[in-house]
C-alpha positions as CSV (number, residue, x, y, z in Angstrom):
1,M,16.7,116.8,-13.3
2,S,16.0,119.7,-15.7
3,V,14.1,122.9,-14.8
4,S,11.2,121.8,-17.0
5,D,11.1,118.4,-15.2
6,N,10.9,120.2,-11.8
7,I,8.1,122.4,-13.1
8,N,6.1,119.5,-14.4
9,R,6.7,117.7,-11.0
10,L,5.6,120.7,-8.9
11,Y,2.6,122.0,-10.9
12,N,-0.1,120.2,-12.8
13,K,-3.0,121.4,-14.9
14,T,-5.3,121.5,-11.9
15,D,-3.0,124.0,-10.2
16,T,-3.0,126.2,-13.3
17,S,-6.8,126.0,-13.5
18,E,-7.2,126.9,-9.9
19,A,-4.8,129.8,-10.3
20,T,-6.7,131.1,-13.3
21,S,-10.0,130.8,-11.5
22,E,-8.7,132.6,-8.5
23,L,-7.3,135.4,-10.7
24,S,-10.6,135.8,-12.4
25,D,-12.5,135.9,-9.2
26,T,-10.1,138.5,-7.7
27,L,-10.2,140.5,-10.9
28,D,-14.0,140.5,-10.8
29,T,-13.9,141.6,-7.1
30,M,-11.4,144.4,-7.9
31,N,-13.6,145.6,-10.9
32,Q,-16.7,145.6,-8.7
33,R,-14.9,147.6,-6.0
34,Q,-13.6,150.0,-8.6
35,A,-17.2,150.4,-9.9
36,N,-18.3,151.0,-6.3
37,T,-15.7,153.8,-5.8
38,D,-17.0,155.4,-9.0
39,T,-20.5,155.3,-7.6
40,L,-19.2,156.7,-4.3
41,L,-17.4,159.5,-6.1
42,K,-20.5,160.5,-8.0
43,Q,-22.5,160.3,-4.8
44,L,-19.9,162.5,-3.1
45,R,-19.8,165.1,-5.9
46,D,-23.6,165.2,-6.0
47,S,-23.7,165.7,-2.2
48,K,-21.2,168.6,-2.5
49,T,-23.5,170.3,-5.1
50,T,-26.5,169.7,-2.8
51,A,-24.6,171.0,0.2
52,I,-23.5,174.2,-1.5
53,K,-27.0,174.8,-2.8
54,A,-28.2,174.3,0.8
55,V,-25.8,177.0,2.0
56,S,-27.0,179.3,-0.7
57,D,-30.7,178.6,0.1
58,Y,-30.0,179.2,3.8
59,R,-28.3,182.5,3.0
60,I,-31.4,183.5,0.9
61,E,-33.6,182.5,3.8
62,M,-31.5,184.5,6.2
63,E,-31.7,187.5,3.8
64,K,-35.5,187.2,3.8
65,F,-35.4,187.1,7.6
66,L,-33.1,190.2,7.7
67,K,-35.5,191.9,5.2
68,K,-38.4,191.2,7.6
69,L,-36.3,192.7,10.5
70,E,-35.5,195.7,8.3
71,E,-39.2,196.2,7.5
72,A,-40.1,195.9,11.2
73,S,-37.5,198.4,12.2
74,I,-38.6,200.9,9.5
75,K,-42.2,200.5,10.6
76,E,-41.1,201.3,14.2
77,I,-39.3,204.4,12.9
78,E,-42.4,205.5,10.9
79,D,-44.7,204.9,13.9
80,Q,-42.6,206.8,16.3
81,Y,-42.0,209.6,13.7
82,Q,-45.7,209.9,13.2
83,T,-46.4,210.1,16.9
84,L,-43.8,212.7,17.5
85,E,-44.6,214.7,14.4
86,S,-48.3,214.8,15.4
87,Q,-47.3,216.2,18.8
88,I,-45.1,218.9,17.3
89,L,-47.7,219.8,14.7
90,A,-50.3,220.1,17.4
91,E,-47.9,222.5,19.4
92,R,-47.2,224.4,16.2
93,Q,-51.0,224.8,15.6
94,R,-51.4,226.2,19.2
95,Y,-48.7,228.8,18.5
96,E,-50.3,229.7,15.1
97,D,-53.7,230.2,16.8
98,S,-52.1,232.4,19.5
99,I,-50.2,234.4,17.0
100,D,-53.5,235.1,15.1
101,E,-55.2,236.2,18.3
102,L,-52.3,238.5,19.2
103,K,-52.3,240.0,15.7
104,N,-56.1,240.7,15.9
105,L,-55.7,242.4,19.3
106,K,-52.9,244.5,18.0
107,Q,-55.0,245.5,15.1
108,L,-57.9,246.4,17.4
109,L,-55.5,248.6,19.5
110,T,-54.4,250.4,16.4
111,Q,-58.0,251.0,15.3
112,A,-59.0,252.3,18.7
113,S,-56.3,254.9,19.0
114,G,-58.8,257.8,18.8
115,N,-61.4,256.2,21.2
116,I,-60.3,256.3,24.9
117,A,-63.0,253.8,26.1
118,Q,-62.4,251.3,23.3
119,L,-58.6,251.7,23.7
120,F,-59.0,250.9,27.4
121,V,-61.0,247.7,26.7
122,C,-58.6,246.6,24.0
123,S,-55.6,247.2,26.3
124,K,-57.2,245.1,29.0
125,L,-58.0,242.3,26.6
126,A,-54.4,242.3,25.2
127,E,-52.9,242.4,28.7
128,K,-55.1,239.4,29.8
129,K,-54.2,237.4,26.7
130,C,-50.5,238.0,27.1
131,T,-50.6,237.0,30.8
132,T,-52.6,233.8,29.9
133,L,-50.1,232.8,27.2
134,R,-47.1,233.4,29.4
135,D,-48.6,231.4,32.2
136,D,-49.4,228.6,29.8
137,E,-45.9,228.6,28.5
138,K,-44.5,228.3,32.0
139,K,-46.7,225.2,32.7
140,R,-46.3,223.6,29.3
141,K,-43.3,221.3,28.6
142,T,-42.1,222.4,25.2
143,F,-40.0,220.4,22.8
144,K,-36.2,221.2,23.0
145,H,-35.1,218.4,20.7
146,A,-36.8,216.0,18.3
147,E,-35.4,213.2,16.2
148,V,-36.0,209.5,15.5
149,K,-32.8,207.5,16.0
150,F,-31.9,203.9,15.2
151,V,-29.3,201.9,17.2
152,P,-28.3,198.6,15.6
153,S,-28.7,195.4,17.7
154,E,-25.3,194.7,19.2
155,Q,-26.6,191.2,20.2
156,L,-27.4,190.3,16.6
157,K,-24.1,191.7,15.3
158,S,-22.1,190.0,18.0
159,S,-23.8,186.7,17.4
160,I,-23.1,186.9,13.7
161,E,-19.5,187.9,14.3
162,K,-18.9,184.9,16.5
163,M,-20.1,182.6,13.7
164,K,-17.5,181.1,11.4
165,N,-20.0,179.7,8.9
166,L,-23.7,179.4,8.3
167,G,-24.1,176.0,10.0
168,E,-22.7,172.7,10.7
169,T,-20.7,170.9,8.0
170,S,-19.8,167.2,8.3
171,A,-18.3,164.7,6.0
172,I,-20.1,161.4,6.5
173,S,-18.5,158.2,5.2
174,S,-20.7,155.2,4.5
175,R,-17.6,152.9,4.6
176,T,-18.2,149.9,6.8
177,Y,-15.6,149.2,9.4
178,N,-15.3,146.2,11.6
179,L,-15.1,146.4,15.3
180,Y,-12.6,148.6,17.1
181,K,-9.7,146.7,18.6
182,V,-7.9,147.9,21.7
183,T,-4.2,148.3,21.2
184,K,-3.2,149.9,24.5
185,I,-4.7,150.9,27.8
186,C,-3.3,153.6,30.0
187,D,-4.5,155.7,33.0
188,M,-5.2,159.4,33.1
189,K,-5.1,160.8,36.7
190,V,-7.9,163.3,37.1
191,G,-7.8,163.9,40.8
192,L,-6.5,167.4,41.9
193,K,-4.9,168.5,45.1
194,E,-7.8,171.0,45.4
195,D,-10.3,168.2,45.5
196,T,-11.9,167.5,48.8
197,S,-12.8,163.8,48.0
198,G,-12.3,161.1,45.4
199,C,-13.6,161.8,41.9
200,G,-16.9,160.8,40.3
201,I,-16.4,161.2,36.5
202,Y,-20.1,161.0,35.4
203,G,-19.6,162.8,32.0
204,S,-17.1,163.8,29.4
205,C,-16.8,165.8,26.2
206,I,-14.1,166.1,23.5
207,I,-13.2,169.7,22.6
208,D,-10.7,169.8,19.7
209,D,-7.6,168.0,21.2
210,T,-8.8,168.3,24.8
211,V,-11.2,166.3,26.9
212,I,-13.5,167.8,29.6
213,F,-14.7,165.7,32.5
214,T,-17.5,166.4,35.0
215,D,-16.5,165.5,38.5
216,V,-19.8,165.5,40.4
217,I,-18.3,164.6,43.7
218,N,-15.9,167.6,43.8
219,N,-18.3,169.9,41.9
220,K,-15.7,170.6,39.2
221,L,-15.4,170.7,35.4
222,K,-11.9,169.6,34.5
223,R,-10.1,170.1,31.1
224,F,-7.1,167.9,30.1
225,D,-4.8,167.9,27.1
226,I,-5.2,164.6,25.3
227,S,-1.6,164.2,24.0
228,S,0.1,164.9,27.4
229,S,-2.8,163.8,29.7
230,S,-2.0,167.0,31.7
231,L,-4.5,169.3,33.4
232,I,-5.2,172.5,31.5
233,D,-7.6,174.1,33.9
234,Y,-10.8,173.6,35.8
235,C,-13.8,175.6,37.2
236,E,-16.3,174.9,39.9
237,V,-19.9,174.1,38.9
238,P,-22.6,172.6,41.2
239,G,-23.1,168.9,40.8
240,P,-22.1,168.4,37.1
241,F,-23.2,165.2,35.3
242,G,-23.5,165.5,31.5
243,V,-21.6,168.0,29.4
244,C,-21.8,168.8,25.7
245,R,-20.5,171.5,23.3
246,V,-23.0,174.1,22.3
247,G,-20.8,176.5,20.2
248,E,-17.3,177.4,19.3
249,R,-16.5,178.7,22.7
250,E,-19.1,177.2,25.0
251,V,-20.3,174.0,26.7
252,A,-23.5,173.2,28.5
253,V,-23.4,171.2,31.7
254,A,-26.3,169.3,33.2
255,C,-26.1,170.0,37.0
256,G,-28.8,167.9,38.6
257,D,-31.2,170.0,40.6
258,S,-29.2,173.1,39.7
259,G,-30.3,173.2,36.1
260,V,-28.0,173.8,33.1
261,H,-24.9,175.9,33.4
262,F,-23.1,177.4,30.4
263,V,-19.3,177.5,30.6
264,S,-16.9,179.4,28.4
265,I,-14.1,177.2,27.0
266,H,-12.3,180.2,25.5
267,N,-8.9,180.6,27.2
268,K,-10.0,179.7,30.8
269,L,-13.0,177.7,31.8
270,S,-15.5,180.2,33.3
271,L,-19.1,180.2,34.2
272,L,-21.3,182.3,31.9
273,R,-24.9,181.9,32.9
274,S,-27.4,179.3,34.0
275,I,-31.0,178.1,33.4
276,Q,-33.1,176.6,36.1
277,M,-35.4,173.7,35.3
278,N,-38.2,172.2,37.4
279,H,-36.7,168.7,37.1
280,G,-33.3,167.1,37.5
281,C,-30.7,167.3,34.7
282,Y,-28.4,164.4,34.0
283,G,-27.6,163.7,30.3
284,I,-27.4,166.6,27.8
285,A,-27.0,167.0,24.0
286,Y,-27.2,169.9,21.6
287,S,-28.3,170.3,18.0
288,N,-29.7,173.2,15.9
289,D,-30.1,175.6,18.9
290,K,-31.9,173.0,21.0
291,L,-30.9,171.3,24.2
292,Y,-31.9,167.7,24.9
293,I,-31.9,166.8,28.6
294,T,-32.6,163.6,30.6
295,D,-33.5,163.6,34.3
296,W,-32.0,160.3,35.4
297,D,-35.5,159.1,35.8
298,K,-38.3,158.5,33.3
299,S,-38.2,161.6,31.0
300,L,-36.5,163.3,28.1
301,Y,-36.9,167.0,27.5
302,M,-36.3,169.4,24.6
303,Y,-35.6,173.1,25.3
304,D,-34.6,176.1,23.3
305,M,-31.5,178.0,24.3
306,S,-33.4,180.4,26.4
307,G,-34.7,177.7,28.7
308,N,-38.2,177.5,27.2
309,I,-39.4,173.9,27.2
310,L,-40.5,172.6,23.8
311,K,-41.3,169.0,24.5
312,T,-41.4,166.4,27.2
313,V,-41.3,162.7,26.4
314,T,-42.2,160.0,28.9
315,S,-44.2,157.4,27.0
316,D,-44.6,155.8,23.5
317,N,-47.7,156.0,21.2
318,S,-49.4,153.2,23.2
319,G,-48.9,155.1,26.5
320,Q,-46.3,152.7,27.8
321,S,-43.4,154.3,29.8
322,I,-40.3,154.5,27.7
323,F,-37.7,154.7,30.4
324,E,-36.7,153.1,33.6
325,C,-33.8,155.5,34.1
326,S,-32.8,157.9,31.4
327,T,-29.1,158.7,31.5
328,H,-26.6,160.0,29.0
329,I,-27.6,161.2,25.5
330,T,-26.0,161.6,22.1
331,F,-26.7,162.2,18.4
332,N,-25.4,160.0,15.7
333,D,-23.1,161.5,13.1
334,K,-26.0,162.4,10.7
335,K,-27.8,164.2,13.5
336,D,-31.0,162.3,12.5
337,R,-31.2,159.9,15.4
338,L,-30.9,160.7,19.1
339,F,-29.8,158.0,21.6
340,V,-30.6,157.8,25.3
341,G,-28.9,155.3,27.6
342,D,-31.2,153.3,29.9
343,A,-29.5,150.5,31.8
344,G,-32.9,148.9,32.5
345,K,-34.5,149.2,29.0
346,G,-31.5,149.4,26.6
347,L,-30.5,152.0,24.0
348,V,-33.6,154.2,23.4
349,C,-33.8,155.9,19.9
350,F,-35.6,159.1,18.9
351,N,-35.5,161.4,15.9
352,A,-34.3,165.0,16.2
353,E,-37.8,166.1,17.2
354,C,-37.8,163.7,20.1
355,D,-40.3,161.4,18.5
356,Y,-39.8,157.9,19.8
357,I,-38.5,155.3,17.3
358,E,-37.5,152.1,19.1
359,T,-35.5,150.6,22.0
360,V,-32.6,148.4,21.2
361,T,-33.1,145.6,23.8
362,D,-30.0,143.5,23.1
363,S,-28.8,141.9,26.3
364,D,-25.3,143.3,25.7
365,V,-26.6,146.9,25.4
366,R,-27.6,148.3,28.8
367,P,-25.9,151.7,28.7
368,D,-25.3,154.5,31.0
369,G,-22.7,156.4,29.0
370,V,-23.2,156.9,25.2
371,C,-21.2,158.8,22.6
372,T,-20.6,158.9,18.8
373,D,-17.2,158.3,17.3
374,G,-17.6,160.5,14.2
375,Y,-17.4,157.5,11.9
376,G,-21.0,156.4,12.0
377,N,-20.8,154.3,15.2
378,V,-22.4,154.8,18.5
379,I,-20.4,153.7,21.6
380,V,-22.2,152.6,24.8
381,A,-20.7,152.0,28.2
382,N,-22.6,149.4,30.1
383,C,-22.3,150.2,33.8
384,G,-23.8,147.0,35.3
385,L,-22.2,144.7,32.6
386,Q,-18.9,146.5,32.8
387,T,-18.5,146.4,29.0
388,I,-18.0,148.8,26.1
389,V,-20.1,148.0,23.1
390,Q,-20.0,149.3,19.5
391,C,-23.4,150.0,17.7
392,S,-24.3,151.2,14.3
393,R,-25.6,154.7,13.6
394,D,-29.1,153.2,13.8
395,G,-28.3,151.8,17.3
396,Q,-27.9,148.1,16.4
397,K,-25.2,146.2,18.2
398,C,-22.0,145.5,16.1
399,G,-20.0,143.8,18.9
400,I,-18.2,144.2,22.2
401,I,-15.0,146.3,22.2
402,V,-14.1,145.9,25.9
403,N,-15.2,142.7,27.6
404,K,-14.4,143.8,31.2
405,T,-13.8,147.3,32.3
406,R,-12.0,148.2,35.6
407,G,-15.3,149.1,37.3
408,N,-18.7,150.4,36.6
409,P,-18.3,152.9,33.6
410,A,-20.4,156.0,33.9
411,S,-19.3,157.9,30.8
412,V,-17.5,157.3,27.5
413,S,-16.2,159.6,24.7
414,I,-13.9,159.1,21.7
415,H,-11.5,161.4,19.9
416,H,-12.2,160.2,16.4
417,G,-8.9,161.5,14.9
418,L,-6.6,160.2,17.5
419,R,-8.8,157.1,18.1
420,K,-8.6,157.4,21.9
421,M,-11.5,156.3,24.0
422,F,-12.0,157.8,27.5
423,V,-14.0,155.8,30.1
424,G,-14.9,157.5,33.3
425,Y,-16.1,155.7,36.5
426,Y,-18.3,156.6,39.4
427,Y,-15.8,156.5,42.2
428,T,-12.2,156.7,41.1
429,D,-9.5,159.3,40.6
430,T,-8.5,157.6,37.3
431,V,-9.9,157.7,33.8
432,E,-9.1,154.7,31.5
433,V,-7.7,155.7,28.1
434,Y,-8.0,153.1,25.4
435,N,-6.0,153.4,22.2
436,L,-8.1,151.9,19.3
437,T,-7.6,150.7,15.8
438,W,-9.9,148.8,13.4
439,K,-9.9,145.1,13.2
440,S,-8.9,143.8,9.8
441,D,-11.7,143.6,7.2
């Protein structure tokens, strides 16, 4: 049988037609996707221009702020100069008046040189005046030094020197991924020989290529290297629950009834300062020089970095209680939505000003631990359900990543670059580490 006969036997016109149609459909899809990437590139370039303009606008705003500080400092200099100048001028006037009086007395003495009686009277007047002036000088505190001095604010200078840029920069992708898929599960031992009891890993935070855990049972903050799973260092803090990064070299730790403690992450973990609140502190998040704190009860609080309370949220616009038990807290990647875990109510959503938006009440979303993965997803650890669920940046459920965890998960965090997920539990010396990848589109 010839080659052409074989071809005719294997393929017919219907096959060719189907192949042509499939090619056309695929070509249309590829053309559409190419057009989509062109749109995305334009969007990205436009956003870059907008972001650079935002930096410039912010710099101008800061210059105006510095100008106001400059004007205020100059006014203080002028005010203090005027006060001191007035005092010195008043003293100078007293001396000028005394000099005039002494000159007059001296002239009278000269004129009375031929008159014994008048000379006696003038001498006594001169003597009395000189005695009075000398006594006054002994009692008077005279100026020895006078200047107006300006000492620059070291606090302002130090704060600016610590900054690496004018704000937070993030590259946000709108690419849609499917669910995470677990490729490997391993254990990270977090118990230390210095511990007096088993661990309770109630919170965690990714810092570069390290992960920090809060061990509330042993009153410790523990830092581990992610690649080697080895302990780097630890420090003691009272009753740590939630932890979040608040700067290049600092984390804030929610410590129950002990308030919020700030810990240096530069070189060695070390306690810097603390702020006492009049409520319990459990979950904690940070954005734009504000702290967001939950109390493991029915409230959400917003503070400035000095510990001044800015807002307390307990109920929605209709007066209904929002929480049953407010736990961990996180922002999405855009920093425009704040999520609070509530195992009773669901995933509670707010904007950055703590205005209530909605509660995601899906039966699979009953979180204690919450975190963002840096790709636009919010990850929730459901303590009672013993599952890990992936949600969108708006908080809507995408699907379940882990159907059954080892126990009751209290905390979750993800290193978005290494795609490792750390799940901490209430009573165990071990943290589960999940290696993740994306399921195929």
